[in-house]
N, C-alpha and C positions, 0 to 999 in steps of 0.2 A: 847410266847414260850425259852425256851430253848434249845439249840442245843441239847440235848439228846429228845427233842419230850415231848408229853405231854402223858400221861398217861390215859387208860381209859379200863373198866371192862365191857365187854358184855355180858351177860349173849343169852346163844345157849341152845335151848331145844331140843333135839334126839339125844345128843353126847354118844347113847350108846357101840360105836364100834370102836374098834381103827382108823377102816377106817373114819369114821366119822371126827374126830378129826384130822386127814389127810387132807380130802377134805378142811374142815375150815380154818386151817391153811392155806395152797395152796392159799384158793380164800381171804383171807385176806392179803396175803406177795400181790397178785396181785395185790394191793390197790395203785395206787400213791401216792406214802406219808406215807404208813406204811415203818417205819421203825424196825420195833421187834413184832414178835408175839409170847407168850407162853399160858404155861395152868392155866388157874385160877384155885380157886376149884371147886370142882362138876358143871358143868354147866357155866362156865367163861371163856371166852379169855381174858388175858389181853394185849393191844394192845399197844404199845406206836406208836404215826405219830406224824407229821409234822403238825399243824392245820392252816399253810396256802398253804397245797396241795389235802388235802380231808377232810374230814366233817364225826362226828361218823355217821351222815343219810348214807353216803354212805357208809361204814364198812357194817351195816347192810343190806343194798340192795344190796351187793353182797352173803352177807349169806342170803338172805328170797329166793335168784334165785337162790340157792340150794336145797329150801326148810325145808328151817329151817326156826324154830319160832326163833327169835332174836329181843333184843331189850337192851335200859338200864338198869342196875340195882340201 
């Protein structure tokens, strides 16, 4: 990993309302090791993270706990 982190796209179903996007952003930002969360294309979020501190599965679990269907694209 370089110091900017690893970038991954996570697909998220159900991002229909602005409040949903904010909840997804907040949940991912709270995962230890997440460095940045950006809106991707429709139904996606781009996340930069420190792969020494967290995994993609941890981020997906955080979204699933909110009731979103999430997975790797």
